[in-house]
N, C-alpha and C positions, 0 to 999 in steps of 0.2 A: 505495499498500500504506500502511498505517497500523499502526505497533506502538505496544503498550500495554505499560506496566512499573509492575506496583504495588509497594507497598511500605507499613512500617508495621506488619506483623502482628506477632503476638508473644502472649505469655503474660501473662493478667492475672486476679486474681481478680474473682468475681461483685461486682458494682457497680461495677467501675472503670471506665475508659474507653481507646479507642485512636481515634487518626486514621489512617485508610487514605490514599493517594495513589496518583494513578493519571497518570503521564504518557505524554502521547501525541506521536508522532512521525511523521516521512513525511507523507502526504497528508492532513493534518487539517484541511484545508479543507474536505473531503467529509462531516466530520462532522457529523450532526444533533443527535444527543443521544448521551448516554453513560449508562452504568447500572452498575450492582453487582449481581452474583447471589451465589451460595454455596451451598456443596455440600459436605454433612455426608458422613460415611461410610453405606452403604448406604441414602442417600438421594438422590431427583432434585436436579438443580438447582435452585434457586428463585429467584425475582425478590426483590430488596432495595429497591433504589430507581434513580430514572432523574432525568434534568436534560437539559431542552433547552438546547444548547449557545448560541443567540444570546438567548433571552427569560428564560431561567434558570426556566423552570417545573418542578416538581419533582412525583413522584410515589413514594409508598412503599407497601409492603407492610404489611398491617395487623399483622404480628406487630413491625415496628419502629416504627412512628408513635408520636411523642413520644420516643423514644429516640433515633433516628439522624437525622443530616441531611447532605444530600448537599448539596454546593457545587462551583463552578469559579471557578477563575483563567484566564480568556484569555490573559492575556499570556503567563504559563506553560504555557499548553497543559496544564493539570493538572483532574483533578476529585478531589475528597475525598469522605470518607465519615466523619464523626465520629460514633462509638458511644460513648454513655454508658449507664448504668445496664445493663452488659452483663451476661448470663444464661448459664448453662452451656448452656442449649441454642442460643445464637448460635455455637458451637464449628464452625469449617467452614474451607475452602478459601474465599475470596473472591477472584471474578473482576471483573476490570473488561472492560466491553465497549462498542464503539461502531458505533453505527447510520448508515447514509447516509440512511434513511428517517424514523424514527419513535420517538419515546419510548414505549416498550412494556413490558409486563410478560411479553412470550414471548421465549424466547431467538431464536427464528428469525428475530427482526427485526433482531439484531444482526450484523454484518459481520467483526467485528475483535475478538479476545479476548486478554487478557493471560493468563499461565502462571500467577498466582494466587498468593495470601498466605495463610500460616496464621493463622488467628485460634482461640487456645484459652483459653475462660474456665474457671476453676476452681472449685470449691465452696467 
């Protein structure tokens, strides 16, 4: 089993920044890639960014390219999402996820999920 715990969410004004963290524990050796997804009220869960654990290859949704950066610290079993130039439309619950197989835009590729952390961006 893999357990994922997100932290770092909160309230920020438009144009501000937040850094989310996701700490992994348990069978972390089985993780191939980790990703961030988000879900706003009334909308489907959408892909934000992903990173391969070994090589560090990153992928981003078009909506966050140039503003968000995903990274990882192998020693701490932690993945981060640095969010800059935040917009009100970034408001959502952000979920960390881990895949045993691939770095993917699709939620079905991910086997483990955190409980989410709320990010609210005010105008």
